[in-house]
N, CA, C and O atoms as CSV, one atom per row, in Angstrom:
chain,resi,resn,atom,element,x,y,z
A,1,MET,N,N,-36.780,-153.053,-13.262
A,1,MET,CA,C,-36.534,-154.157,-14.131
A,1,MET,C,C,-37.832,-154.848,-14.387
A,1,MET,O,O,-38.156,-155.128,-15.541
A,2,LEU,N,N,-38.576,-155.131,-13.385
A,2,LEU,CA,C,-39.852,-155.860,-13.467
A,2,LEU,C,C,-40.805,-155.074,-14.366
A,2,LEU,O,O,-41.467,-155.650,-15.229
A,3,ALA,N,N,-40.870,-153.805,-14.168
A,3,ALA,CA,C,-41.872,-153.020,-15.014
A,3,ALA,C,C,-41.536,-153.099,-16.494
A,3,ALA,O,O,-42.421,-153.089,-17.350
A,4,ILE,N,N,-40.147,-153.183,-16.801
A,4,ILE,CA,C,-39.772,-153.245,-18.208
A,4,ILE,C,C,-40.110,-154.640,-18.739
A,4,ILE,O,O,-40.466,-154.767,-19.911
A,5,ALA,N,N,-40.005,-155.744,-17.878
A,5,ALA,CA,C,-40.288,-156.992,-18.394
A,5,ALA,C,C,-41.831,-157.176,-18.608
A,5,ALA,O,O,-42.246,-157.876,-19.531
A,6,ILE,N,N,-42.662,-156.541,-17.746
A,6,ILE,CA,C,-44.049,-156.601,-18.003
A,6,ILE,C,C,-44.502,-155.753,-19.179
A,6,ILE,O,O,-45.486,-156.108,-19.828
A,7,VAL,N,N,-43.828,-154.645,-19.484
A,7,VAL,CA,C,-44.116,-154.025,-20.807
A,7,VAL,C,C,-43.932,-154.832,-21.945
A,7,VAL,O,O,-44.780,-154.897,-22.836
A,8,PHE,N,N,-42.779,-155.500,-21.964
A,8,PHE,CA,C,-42.614,-156.361,-23.139
A,8,PHE,C,C,-43.390,-157.676,-23.204
A,8,PHE,O,O,-43.643,-158.193,-24.292
A,9,ILE,N,N,-43.764,-158.214,-22.055
A,9,ILE,CA,C,-44.594,-159.369,-22.116
A,9,ILE,C,C,-45.993,-159.005,-22.516
A,9,ILE,O,O,-46.589,-159.700,-23.339
A,10,PHE,N,N,-46.562,-157.916,-21.955
A,10,PHE,CA,C,-47.985,-157.694,-22.169
A,10,PHE,C,C,-48.338,-156.678,-23.202
A,10,PHE,O,O,-49.514,-156.342,-23.341
A,11,SER,N,N,-47.381,-156.165,-23.938
A,11,SER,CA,C,-47.626,-155.138,-24.990
A,11,SER,C,C,-48.477,-155.750,-26.034
A,11,SER,O,O,-48.237,-156.874,-26.476
A,12,SER,N,N,-49.546,-154.969,-26.462
A,12,SER,CA,C,-50.383,-155.316,-27.480
A,12,SER,C,C,-51.141,-156.651,-27.204
A,12,SER,O,O,-51.503,-157.400,-28.111
A,13,CYS,N,N,-51.338,-156.872,-25.963
A,13,CYS,CA,C,-52.038,-158.192,-25.622
A,13,CYS,C,C,-53.545,-158.045,-25.740
A,13,CYS,O,O,-54.250,-159.046,-25.612
A,14,TYR,N,N,-54.069,-156.876,-25.973
A,14,TYR,CA,C,-55.436,-156.699,-26.128
A,14,TYR,C,C,-55.730,-155.935,-27.429
A,14,TYR,O,O,-55.250,-154.821,-27.637
A,15,SER,N,N,-56.537,-156.571,-28.303
A,15,SER,CA,C,-56.771,-156.031,-29.628
A,15,SER,C,C,-58.092,-156.545,-30.114
A,15,SER,O,O,-58.364,-157.735,-29.952
A,16,THR,N,N,-58.957,-155.703,-30.718
A,16,THR,CA,C,-60.243,-156.052,-31.239
A,16,THR,C,C,-60.298,-155.394,-32.682
A,16,THR,O,O,-59.855,-154.265,-32.895
A,17,LEU,N,N,-60.866,-156.178,-33.638
A,17,LEU,CA,C,-61.099,-155.659,-34.973
A,17,LEU,C,C,-62.606,-155.851,-35.326
A,17,LEU,O,O,-63.178,-156.940,-35.274
A,18,ASN,N,N,-63.153,-154.734,-35.672
A,18,ASN,CA,C,-64.540,-154.615,-36.114
A,18,ASN,C,C,-64.523,-154.172,-37.531
A,18,ASN,O,O,-63.688,-153.356,-37.920
A,19,ILE,N,N,-65.460,-154.709,-38.345
A,19,ILE,CA,C,-65.551,-154.420,-39.787
A,19,ILE,C,C,-66.932,-153.768,-40.027
A,19,ILE,O,O,-67.926,-154.315,-39.550
A,20,ALA,N,N,-67.037,-152.695,-40.697
A,20,ALA,CA,C,-68.184,-152.062,-41.050
A,20,ALA,C,C,-68.386,-152.299,-42.524
A,20,ALA,O,O,-67.411,-152.175,-43.265
A,21,GLY,N,N,-69.542,-152.622,-43.010
A,21,GLY,CA,C,-69.720,-152.874,-44.457
A,21,GLY,C,C,-68.952,-154.028,-44.948
A,21,GLY,O,O,-69.067,-155.117,-44.386
A,22,THR,N,N,-68.161,-153.860,-45.979
A,22,THR,CA,C,-67.233,-154.849,-46.480
A,22,THR,C,C,-65.813,-154.747,-46.009
A,22,THR,O,O,-64.940,-155.495,-46.449
A,23,GLY,N,N,-65.586,-153.827,-45.121
A,23,GLY,CA,C,-64.287,-153.533,-44.553
A,23,GLY,C,C,-63.495,-152.515,-45.401
A,23,GLY,O,O,-64.012,-151.876,-46.318
A,24,ALA,N,N,-62.211,-152.412,-45.031
A,24,ALA,CA,C,-61.419,-151.347,-45.677
A,24,ALA,C,C,-61.049,-151.746,-47.092
A,24,ALA,O,O,-60.682,-152.884,-47.386
A,25,SER,N,N,-61.163,-150.759,-47.939
A,25,SER,CA,C,-60.813,-151.039,-49.383
A,25,SER,C,C,-59.509,-150.365,-49.746
A,25,SER,O,O,-58.806,-150.809,-50.653
A,26,LYS,N,N,-59.165,-149.238,-49.006
A,26,LYS,CA,C,-58.061,-148.535,-49.270
A,26,LYS,C,C,-57.106,-148.633,-48.095
A,26,LYS,O,O,-57.412,-149.386,-47.171
A,27,SER,N,N,-56.016,-147.964,-48.048
A,27,SER,CA,C,-55.087,-147.969,-46.871
A,27,SER,C,C,-54.922,-146.675,-46.167
A,27,SER,O,O,-53.829,-146.297,-45.745
A,28,THR,N,N,-55.981,-146.026,-46.049
A,28,THR,CA,C,-56.017,-144.698,-45.357
A,28,THR,C,C,-56.131,-145.012,-43.884
A,28,THR,O,O,-57.126,-145.630,-43.507
A,29,VAL,N,N,-55.257,-144.666,-43.064
A,29,VAL,CA,C,-55.291,-145.011,-41.611
A,29,VAL,C,C,-55.325,-143.679,-40.837
A,29,VAL,O,O,-54.595,-142.711,-41.051
A,30,ILE,N,N,-56.305,-143.786,-39.886
A,30,ILE,CA,C,-56.447,-142.576,-38.939
A,30,ILE,C,C,-56.451,-143.225,-37.502
A,30,ILE,O,O,-57.160,-144.175,-37.169
A,31,LYS,N,N,-55.556,-142.568,-36.717
A,31,LYS,CA,C,-55.385,-143.059,-35.290
A,31,LYS,C,C,-55.767,-141.964,-34.309
A,31,LYS,O,O,-55.547,-140.770,-34.514
A,32,LYS,N,N,-56.359,-142.466,-33.219
A,32,LYS,CA,C,-56.684,-141.447,-32.068
A,32,LYS,C,C,-56.491,-142.216,-30.842
A,32,LYS,O,O,-56.569,-143.444,-30.818
A,33,LYS,N,N,-56.231,-141.466,-29.792
A,33,LYS,CA,C,-56.163,-141.970,-28.383
A,33,LYS,C,C,-57.509,-141.810,-27.723
A,33,LYS,O,O,-58.148,-140.760,-27.792
A,34,GLN,N,N,-57.955,-142.974,-27.026
A,34,GLN,CA,C,-59.076,-142.906,-26.162
A,34,GLN,C,C,-58.595,-142.857,-24.797
A,34,GLN,O,O,-57.758,-143.693,-24.458
A,35,TRP,N,N,-59.029,-141.951,-23.924
A,35,TRP,CA,C,-58.504,-141.758,-22.611
A,35,TRP,C,C,-59.596,-142.146,-21.571
A,35,TRP,O,O,-60.763,-141.798,-21.753
A,36,TYR,N,N,-59.231,-142.841,-20.520
A,36,TYR,CA,C,-60.149,-143.205,-19.439
A,36,TYR,C,C,-59.631,-142.857,-18.112
A,36,TYR,O,O,-58.421,-142.847,-17.890
A,37,ALA,N,N,-60.568,-142.551,-17.165
A,37,ALA,CA,C,-60.209,-142.312,-15.774
A,37,ALA,C,C,-60.703,-143.589,-14.916
A,37,ALA,O,O,-61.385,-144.491,-15.402
A,38,LEU,N,N,-60.321,-143.549,-13.741
A,38,LEU,CA,C,-60.636,-144.708,-12.782
A,38,LEU,C,C,-60.456,-146.009,-13.404
A,38,LEU,O,O,-61.368,-146.836,-13.421
A,39,TRP,N,N,-59.229,-146.235,-13.951
A,39,TRP,CA,C,-58.783,-147.452,-14.591
A,39,TRP,C,C,-59.844,-148.072,-15.656
A,39,TRP,O,O,-60.101,-149.275,-15.694
A,40,GLY,N,N,-60.371,-147.199,-16.433
A,40,GLY,CA,C,-61.143,-147.657,-17.577
A,40,GLY,C,C,-62.631,-147.545,-17.316
A,40,GLY,O,O,-63.398,-147.936,-18.195
A,41,LEU,N,N,-63.117,-147.036,-16.165
A,41,LEU,CA,C,-64.549,-146.959,-15.923
A,41,LEU,C,C,-65.204,-145.660,-16.423
A,41,LEU,O,O,-66.391,-145.672,-16.749
A,42,VAL,N,N,-64.480,-144.563,-16.492
A,42,VAL,CA,C,-65.003,-143.349,-16.973
A,42,VAL,C,C,-64.205,-142.800,-18.148
A,42,VAL,O,O,-63.001,-142.551,-18.084
A,43,ARG,N,N,-65.028,-142.615,-19.315
A,43,ARG,CA,C,-64.384,-142.236,-20.592
A,43,ARG,C,C,-64.123,-140.684,-20.454
A,43,ARG,O,O,-65.017,-139.948,-20.035
A,44,ILE,N,N,-62.874,-140.198,-20.818
A,44,ILE,CA,C,-62.523,-138.771,-20.642
A,44,ILE,C,C,-62.831,-138.012,-21.946
A,44,ILE,O,O,-63.374,-136.907,-21.950
A,45,ASN,N,N,-62.438,-138.697,-23.089
A,45,ASN,CA,C,-62.633,-138.023,-24.456
A,45,ASN,C,C,-63.451,-139.102,-25.261
A,45,ASN,O,O,-63.414,-140.301,-24.984
A,46,HIS,N,N,-64.192,-138.560,-26.282
A,46,HIS,CA,C,-65.020,-139.490,-27.036
A,46,HIS,C,C,-64.428,-139.588,-28.443
A,46,HIS,O,O,-64.393,-138.621,-29.203
A,47,VAL,N,N,-63.936,-140.879,-28.772
A,47,VAL,CA,C,-63.464,-141.165,-30.065
A,47,VAL,C,C,-64.628,-141.963,-30.853
A,47,VAL,O,O,-65.092,-143.013,-30.409
A,48,ASP,N,N,-65.032,-141.409,-31.983
A,48,ASP,CA,C,-66.123,-142.019,-32.684
A,48,ASP,C,C,-65.569,-142.551,-34.005
A,48,ASP,O,O,-65.242,-141.713,-34.845
A,49,PRO,N,N,-65.435,-143.784,-34.270
A,49,PRO,CA,C,-64.943,-144.386,-35.376
A,49,PRO,C,C,-65.861,-143.892,-36.606
A,49,PRO,O,O,-65.295,-143.583,-37.654
A,50,LYS,N,N,-67.108,-143.817,-36.516
A,50,LYS,CA,C,-67.862,-143.351,-37.708
A,50,LYS,C,C,-67.540,-141.970,-38.069
A,50,LYS,O,O,-67.546,-141.678,-39.265
A,51,VAL,N,N,-67.254,-141.063,-37.173
A,51,VAL,CA,C,-66.743,-139.708,-37.519
A,51,VAL,C,C,-65.400,-139.784,-38.217
A,51,VAL,O,O,-65.145,-139.100,-39.208
A,52,MET,N,N,-64.551,-140.640,-37.667
A,52,MET,CA,C,-63.194,-140.814,-38.240
A,52,MET,C,C,-63.236,-141.317,-39.596
A,52,MET,O,O,-62.455,-140.866,-40.435
A,53,ALA,N,N,-64.181,-142.320,-39.917
A,53,ALA,CA,C,-64.335,-142.865,-41.222
A,53,ALA,C,C,-64.873,-141.993,-42.232
A,53,ALA,O,O,-64.650,-142.223,-43.420
A,54,GLY,N,N,-65.600,-140.958,-41.837
A,54,GLY,CA,C,-66.168,-140.013,-42.803
A,54,GLY,C,C,-67.406,-140.517,-43.476
A,54,GLY,O,O,-68.270,-141.118,-42.837
A,55,GLU,N,N,-67.500,-140.284,-44.738
A,55,GLU,CA,C,-68.671,-140.615,-45.489
A,55,GLU,C,C,-68.700,-142.090,-45.925
A,55,GLU,O,O,-69.751,-142.635,-46.262
A,56,THR,N,N,-67.589,-142.677,-45.909
A,56,THR,CA,C,-67.543,-144.189,-46.411
A,56,THR,C,C,-68.291,-145.059,-45.463
A,56,THR,O,O,-68.267,-144.803,-44.259
A,57,GLY,N,N,-68.958,-146.079,-45.942
A,57,GLY,CA,C,-69.613,-147.018,-45.280
A,57,GLY,C,C,-68.885,-148.417,-45.047
A,57,GLY,O,O,-69.336,-149.364,-44.402
A,58,ASN,N,N,-67.668,-148.344,-45.705
A,58,ASN,CA,C,-66.902,-149.586,-45.643
A,58,ASN,C,C,-65.588,-149.267,-44.959
A,58,ASN,O,O,-64.769,-148.585,-45.574
A,59,TYR,N,N,-65.310,-149.718,-43.696
A,59,TYR,CA,C,-64.116,-149.533,-43.029
A,59,TYR,C,C,-63.835,-150.459,-41.997
A,59,TYR,O,O,-64.756,-151.191,-41.633
A,60,SER,N,N,-62.709,-150.558,-41.453
A,60,SER,CA,C,-62.359,-151.448,-40.398
A,60,SER,C,C,-61.896,-150.637,-39.154
A,60,SER,O,O,-61.176,-149.651,-39.314
A,61,VAL,N,N,-62.285,-151.025,-37.948
A,61,VAL,CA,C,-61.904,-150.307,-36.736
A,61,VAL,C,C,-61.020,-151.322,-35.851
A,61,VAL,O,O,-61.494,-152.411,-35.526
A,62,LYS,N,N,-59.765,-150.947,-35.484
A,62,LYS,CA,C,-59.018,-151.701,-34.611
A,62,LYS,C,C,-58.844,-150.951,-33.416
A,62,LYS,O,O,-58.467,-149.782,-33.494
A,63,THR,N,N,-59.107,-151.560,-32.167
A,63,THR,CA,C,-58.937,-150.997,-30.936
A,63,THR,C,C,-57.937,-151.889,-30.141
A,63,THR,O,O,-58.115,-153.098,-29.986
A,64,GLU,N,N,-56.832,-151.173,-29.632
A,64,GLU,CA,C,-55.842,-151.955,-29.051
A,64,GLU,C,C,-55.020,-151.151,-28.003
A,64,GLU,O,O,-55.059,-149.921,-28.024
A,65,PHE,N,N,-54.289,-151.815,-27.102
A,65,PHE,CA,C,-53.279,-151.263,-26.302
A,65,PHE,C,C,-52.000,-151.415,-27.108
A,65,PHE,O,O,-51.522,-152.531,-27.313
A,66,THR,N,N,-51.439,-150.289,-27.569
A,66,THR,CA,C,-50.187,-150.412,-28.337
A,66,THR,C,C,-49.022,-150.350,-27.248
A,66,THR,O,O,-49.241,-150.154,-26.053
A,67,PHE,N,N,-47.861,-150.526,-27.762
A,67,PHE,CA,C,-46.695,-150.530,-26.921
A,67,PHE,C,C,-46.552,-149.094,-26.174
A,67,PHE,O,O,-46.255,-149.003,-24.983
A,68,GLY,N,N,-46.803,-147.983,-27.027
A,68,GLY,CA,C,-46.801,-146.694,-26.426
A,68,GLY,C,C,-47.875,-146.536,-25.317
A,68,GLY,O,O,-47.632,-145.913,-24.284
A,69,ASP,N,N,-49.082,-147.129,-25.570
A,69,ASP,CA,C,-50.122,-147.087,-24.497
A,69,ASP,C,C,-49.628,-147.784,-23.283
A,69,ASP,O,O,-49.832,-147.241,-22.197
A,70,VAL,N,N,-49.046,-148.842,-23.328
A,70,VAL,CA,C,-48.641,-149.629,-22.166
A,70,VAL,C,C,-47.566,-148.834,-21.422
A,70,VAL,O,O,-47.643,-148.716,-20.199
A,71,VAL,N,N,-46.611,-148.310,-22.091
A,71,VAL,CA,C,-45.499,-147.568,-21.461
A,71,VAL,C,C,-46.107,-146.349,-20.784
A,71,VAL,O,O,-45.745,-146.084,-19.637
A,72,SER,N,N,-47.034,-145.560,-21.426
A,72,SER,CA,C,-47.627,-144.386,-20.813
A,72,SER,C,C,-48.557,-144.746,-19.620
A,72,SER,O,O,-48.612,-144.051,-18.605
A,73,ASN,N,N,-49.279,-145.869,-19.808
A,73,ASN,CA,C,-50.100,-146.296,-18.684
A,73,ASN,C,C,-49.324,-146.736,-17.530
A,73,ASN,O,O,-49.884,-146.698,-16.434
A,74,ILE,N,N,-48.154,-147.137,-17.608
A,74,ILE,CA,C,-47.344,-147.408,-16.390
A,74,ILE,C,C,-47.273,-146.240,-15.414
A,74,ILE,O,O,-47.304,-146.384,-14.192
A,75,PHE,N,N,-47.171,-145.017,-16.074
A,75,PHE,CA,C,-46.980,-143.924,-15.414
A,75,PHE,C,C,-48.336,-143.164,-14.947
A,75,PHE,O,O,-48.497,-142.638,-13.846
A,76,THR,N,N,-49.250,-143.211,-15.971
A,76,THR,CA,C,-50.476,-142.538,-15.650
A,76,THR,C,C,-51.509,-143.266,-14.865
A,76,THR,O,O,-52.422,-142.678,-14.285
A,77,SER,N,N,-51.341,-144.638,-14.858
A,77,SER,CA,C,-52.248,-145.408,-14.054
A,77,SER,C,C,-52.175,-145.196,-12.531
A,77,SER,O,O,-53.075,-145.565,-11.777
A,78,VAL,N,N,-51.063,-144.586,-12.127
A,78,VAL,CA,C,-50.900,-144.275,-10.717
A,78,VAL,C,C,-52.030,-143.305,-10.269
A,78,VAL,O,O,-52.520,-143.366,-9.141
A,79,VAL,N,N,-52.416,-142.403,-11.216
A,79,VAL,CA,C,-53.483,-141.471,-10.911
A,79,VAL,C,C,-54.830,-141.870,-11.641
A,79,VAL,O,O,-55.678,-141.028,-11.935
A,80,SER,N,N,-54.953,-143.158,-11.899
A,80,SER,CA,C,-56.125,-143.863,-12.577
A,80,SER,C,C,-56.392,-143.436,-14.012
A,80,SER,O,O,-57.514,-143.613,-14.486
A,81,ILE,N,N,-55.467,-142.909,-14.690
A,81,ILE,CA,C,-55.692,-142.486,-16.066
A,81,ILE,C,C,-55.017,-143.534,-17.027
A,81,ILE,O,O,-53.836,-143.848,-16.878
A,82,GLU,N,N,-55.805,-144.060,-18.010
A,82,GLU,CA,C,-55.266,-145.010,-18.914
A,82,GLU,C,C,-55.621,-144.647,-20.421
A,82,GLU,O,O,-56.532,-143.836,-20.586
A,83,SER,N,N,-55.021,-145.143,-21.465
A,83,SER,CA,C,-55.425,-144.822,-22.785
A,83,SER,C,C,-55.290,-146.166,-23.495
A,83,SER,O,O,-54.646,-147.115,-23.047
A,84,LYS,N,N,-55.993,-146.151,-24.697
A,84,LYS,CA,C,-55.962,-147.146,-25.772
A,84,LYS,C,C,-55.946,-146.402,-27.114
A,84,LYS,O,O,-56.307,-145.228,-27.188
A,85,THR,N,N,-55.542,-147.071,-28.122
A,85,THR,CA,C,-55.486,-146.525,-29.495
A,85,THR,C,C,-56.612,-147.064,-30.276
A,85,THR,O,O,-56.869,-148.268,-30.267
A,86,VAL,N,N,-57.318,-146.167,-30.981
A,86,VAL,CA,C,-58.334,-146.559,-31.928
A,86,VAL,C,C,-57.876,-146.250,-33.335
A,86,VAL,O,O,-57.480,-145.124,-33.637
A,87,THR,N,N,-57.931,-147.276,-34.213
A,87,THR,CA,C,-57.352,-147.066,-35.518
A,87,THR,C,C,-58.516,-147.363,-36.496
A,87,THR,O,O,-59.188,-148.391,-36.426
A,88,VAL,N,N,-58.706,-146.362,-37.435
A,88,VAL,CA,C,-59.762,-146.589,-38.533
A,88,VAL,C,C,-59.030,-146.708,-39.811
A,88,VAL,O,O,-58.273,-145.807,-40.173
A,89,ILE,N,N,-59.229,-147.832,-40.548
A,89,ILE,CA,C,-58.662,-148.005,-41.818
A,89,ILE,C,C,-59.818,-147.959,-42.890
A,89,ILE,O,O,-60.769,-148.739,-42.832
A,90,LYS,N,N,-59.689,-147.038,-43.834
A,90,LYS,CA,C,-60.886,-146.947,-44.775
A,90,LYS,C,C,-60.332,-146.933,-46.252
A,90,LYS,O,O,-61.110,-146.863,-47.203
């Protein structure tokens, strides 16, 4: 019960928004998971927002722990694996 309460209290408590150029001009959304080991110290996969944005120079990047990330991290953090979601809006 405590784990469920923690999930609802702390879901999406971490979020950053970065703007490249003038920011997003359309509503094309691309999402990818960034995975880390050792509770965030070692990156497992590389998610590059520039590659996700493609040739456009104007886009927004939102990095956050979504509700799904928090739920999966409850189980995977036992073996030191955690994830966050990177969203590119262009």
